[in-house]
C-alpha positions in Angstrom: -59.6 24.2 165.7 -62.4 22.4 164.0 -63.5 23.8 160.6 -67.2 25.0 160.6 -69.3 25.3 157.6 -70.3 28.8 156.3 -73.7 28.3 158.0 -72.5 27.3 161.2 -70.0 30.3 161.5 -72.7 32.9 160.6 -75.3 31.2 162.9 -72.6 31.4 165.8 -71.9 35.0 165.2 -75.6 36.0 165.0 -76.2 34.2 168.2 -73.4 36.2 169.7 -74.7 39.6 168.7 -78.4 38.8 169.4 -77.4 38.9 173.0 -76.1 42.4 172.7 -78.7 43.9 170.3 -82.1 43.2 171.1 -83.8 42.6 167.7 -82.6 40.3 164.9 -82.4 42.9 162.6 -80.1 44.9 164.6 -77.9 42.1 165.2 -77.7 41.0 161.4 -76.7 44.6 161.0 -73.9 44.4 163.4 -72.9 41.1 162.0 -72.3 42.8 158.6 -70.3 46.1 160.2 -68.1 44.6 162.8 -65.8 42.4 160.4 -65.8 45.3 157.6 -64.8 47.8 160.4 -62.0 45.6 161.3 -61.1 45.0 157.9 -61.0 48.9 157.4 -58.9 49.7 160.8 -56.6 46.9 161.7 -53.4 47.4 159.7 -50.9 44.6 159.1 -47.5 45.8 159.2 -45.8 46.9 156.0 -42.0 45.9 156.2 -40.6 48.0 153.3 -40.9 44.8 151.1 -39.1 45.8 147.5 -41.4 46.1 144.8 -41.1 43.7 141.9 -42.9 45.2 138.7 -43.2 43.8 135.2 -43.3 47.3 134.0 -41.2 49.8 131.7 -38.8 51.6 133.5 -40.7 54.8 133.1 -43.9 53.2 134.7 -42.1 51.7 137.2 -40.7 55.2 138.4 -44.1 56.5 138.2 -45.7 53.9 140.4 -43.0 53.9 142.7 -43.4 57.7 143.6 -47.3 57.0 144.0 -46.6 54.1 146.6 -44.1 56.3 148.2 -46.5 58.9 148.8 -49.2 56.5 150.1 -46.8 54.9 152.3 -45.6 58.2 153.7 -49.2 59.0 154.8 -49.2 55.8 156.9 -45.8 56.2 158.3 -46.3 59.8 159.8 -49.4 58.6 161.6 -48.6 57.4 164.9 -52.0 57.7 166.5 -55.5 58.1 165.3 -58.7 58.9 167.1 -62.2 59.4 165.6 -65.7 58.9 165.4 -67.7 57.0 163.0 -71.2 57.0 161.5 -71.8 53.6 159.8 -74.7 53.1 157.6 -75.5 49.5 156.6 -77.6 48.5 153.8 -78.3 44.8 153.9 -80.6 43.2 151.7 -83.0 46.4 151.1 -83.0 47.2 154.9 -80.8 50.1 156.3 -79.6 51.0 159.7 -77.0 53.2 161.3 -74.7 52.6 164.0 -71.9 54.9 165.6 -68.3 53.8 166.5 -65.4 55.3 168.2 -61.8 54.3 167.3 -58.5 54.6 168.7 -55.3 53.4 167.0 -51.8 53.6 168.1 -48.3 52.3 166.7 -46.6 51.6 170.1 -42.9 51.8 170.3 -42.9 48.5 172.5 -46.2 46.7 171.5 -46.5 47.3 167.6 -49.8 48.2 166.2 -52.7 48.6 168.6 -56.6 48.9 168.0 -59.5 49.6 170.2 -63.2 49.9 168.8 -66.4 50.7 170.7 -69.8 50.1 169.1 -72.2 52.7 171.0 -75.6 52.2 172.2 -78.6 54.7 172.2 -77.1 56.8 174.9 -73.5 56.7 173.7 -72.7 54.0 176.1 -70.2 51.2 174.8 -72.2 47.9 174.1 -69.4 46.0 172.6 -65.7 46.6 172.9 -63.3 45.3 170.2 -59.5 45.3 171.3 -56.7 43.9 168.8 -53.4 44.2 170.5 -50.0 42.2 171.4 -51.2 39.1 169.4 -54.6 38.8 171.4 -58.1 39.7 170.3 -60.9 40.7 172.8 -64.6 40.9 171.8 -66.4 42.1 175.2 -70.1 42.1 175.4 -70.7 44.8 178.1 -74.5 44.5 179.3 -73.9 40.7 178.9 -70.8 40.5 180.9 -69.3 38.3 178.5 -66.1 38.1 176.6 -64.4 36.4 173.9 -60.7 36.6 174.5 -58.3 34.5 172.1 -54.9 34.9 170.4 -55.4 37.0 167.4 -55.2 34.5 164.7 -57.3 34.0 161.2 -59.4 31.3 162.4 -60.6 33.4 165.3 -61.8 36.0 163.2 -63.3 33.5 160.8 -65.2 31.7 163.7 -66.7 34.9 165.4 -67.7 36.8 161.9 -68.2 33.9 159.4 -66.0 35.9 156.9 -62.6 35.1 155.4 -60.6 37.7 157.7 -56.7 37.1 157.5 -54.7 38.7 160.3 -51.7 39.1 157.9 -53.3 41.2 155.2 -56.2 43.2 156.9 -56.4 46.6 155.0 -56.6 49.9 156.5 -59.0 52.0 154.4 -58.6 54.9 156.5 -55.2 55.3 154.9 -56.8 54.6 151.7 -53.8 52.2 151.0 -54.6 48.8 149.7 -50.8 48.3 149.7 -50.1 48.0 153.3 -50.2 44.5 153.0 -46.8 44.4 151.2 -48.4 42.7 148.3 -46.4 44.6 145.6 -45.2 41.7 143.5 -46.2 41.4 139.8 -48.0 44.6 139.5 -49.7 45.6 136.3 -50.3 49.2 135.3 -52.3 51.2 132.9 -52.6 55.0 132.9 -54.2 57.9 131.0 -53.6 61.6 132.2 -54.2 61.6 136.0 -55.7 58.3 136.1 -53.6 55.1 137.2 -55.2 51.6 137.4 -53.1 49.0 139.2 -54.1 45.3 138.8 -52.5 42.4 141.0 -53.5 39.0 142.3 -54.5 38.6 146.0 -51.7 36.9 148.1 -53.2 33.3 147.7 -54.0 34.0 143.9 -57.4 33.1 144.0 -58.7 36.5 143.4 -57.7 39.7 141.2 -57.6 43.3 142.7 -58.1 46.4 140.5 -57.0 49.7 142.3 -57.8 53.0 140.5 -55.6 56.1 142.0 -55.7 59.5 140.6 -52.9 62.1 140.8 -53.2 65.6 140.8 -50.7 68.1 142.2 -48.5 65.4 143.0 -50.9 63.9 145.6 -52.2 60.5 145.0 -55.8 59.7 145.8 -57.1 56.1 146.0 -60.6 56.4 144.4 -61.8 52.7 143.9 -60.5 49.2 144.8 -62.4 46.2 143.4 -61.8 42.7 144.1 -63.0 40.0 141.6 -63.1 36.4 141.7 -61.6 34.0 139.1 -64.7 34.3 136.9 -64.4 38.0 136.8 -67.4 38.7 139.4 -67.0 41.7 141.8 -66.9 40.4 145.2 -66.2 43.7 146.8 -66.2 47.3 145.8 -64.6 50.2 147.8 -64.9 53.7 147.0 -62.8 56.6 148.8 -63.9 60.0 148.8 -64.3 63.5 150.4 -60.5 63.8 150.9 -59.5 66.4 153.4 -56.4 67.3 155.3 -55.9 66.0 159.0 -52.7 67.4 160.4 -51.4 68.1 157.0 -52.0 64.7 155.5 -54.6 63.5 153.2 -57.5 61.3 154.3 -60.7 60.2 153.0 -63.7 61.1 155.1 -66.0 58.8 153.5 -65.5 55.1 152.7 -68.1 53.1 150.9 -68.0 49.1 150.7 -70.1 47.2 148.7 -70.5 43.3 148.4 -72.9 42.9 145.4 -73.4 39.1 145.7 -74.6 39.6 149.4 -76.6 42.6 148.5 -74.9 44.7 151.3 -73.4 48.2 151.3 -71.7 49.7 154.3 -70.7 53.5 154.4 -68.4 55.0 156.8 -68.4 58.7 157.4 -65.4 59.8 159.6 -66.3 62.5 162.4 -63.7 64.6 163.9 -60.4 62.7 163.2 -57.3 63.5 165.1 -54.1 62.3 164.3 -50.7 62.3 166.3 -52.6 62.8 169.6 -51.3 61.3 172.7 -52.9 58.0 173.6 -51.7 55.8 176.5 -50.9 52.2 175.7 -53.3 51.7 178.7 -56.1 52.5 176.5 -55.4 49.0 174.8 -55.1 47.0 177.9 -57.4 44.0 178.2 -57.5 43.7 182.0 -60.2 46.3 182.6 -62.6 44.5 180.7 -62.0 41.1 182.1 -63.2 41.5 185.4 -63.3 38.4 187.9 -67.0 37.7 187.2 -66.7 38.2 183.3 -67.9 35.0 181.9 -65.1 33.9 179.3 -66.7 32.2 176.3 -65.0 29.8 174.0 -65.4 29.5 170.4 -67.1 26.4 168.6 -64.4 23.8 168.2 -61.9 25.0 170.9 
């Protein structure tokens, strides 16, 4: 796939969304929202990688207990269904969109994701499915679809952002460690507050994760990503923790990108965990009718 400039990628994504949402302002808001939603909810599998701490044995034990608790919440969740109210503030403008999400760990097909962006009458306007190594972006009213292998380049081309399939986070579990990046962590702590610092997978950025532990239950509160100069690229805040099926989940997630003057707030509505979902919910075929126009990405 030919490498495109940032300007070309953003222009392409904006052109796609303008066909779905009638005003340029709303298309821009969706351009901001959709990739963050994918970052938030599509989990890369964590294969139980051994932790390699450069810490004292006491701190290693404390941090191991925290990571194990966070991991258990993820492992005990086989399915997730929820609505979302997403508020996007972009360069001084504000918009709210509504989403519905289905997530499943399938015994045969791995992790499956289905998201719908809704119109004014709760009708689906955009459908995103990530499953079985394939990615579908379906524009309902336009009867068009982008159907590609689920690879890093596809997400970058569509959304103009550096989204990597290998370590996309899952903020609903409030667990930045699901990507398996647990090598060479550093830790500072005072009372109930623990601050974990690590480099990103490529080593180009630094992450700072603040966790509070009360009554033996860890709650990730903030997750900062800084560039080499120490400038904050992204700040994620988790709050309004409540029990869902006996497990703690944040019901509010705020994502800020200061350099882009963007802030996105997710409010979770009526979450359900471990409710039966058929694998057919994540089938591509019903959104790919014979007359659906299959579009190709630039450079394909």
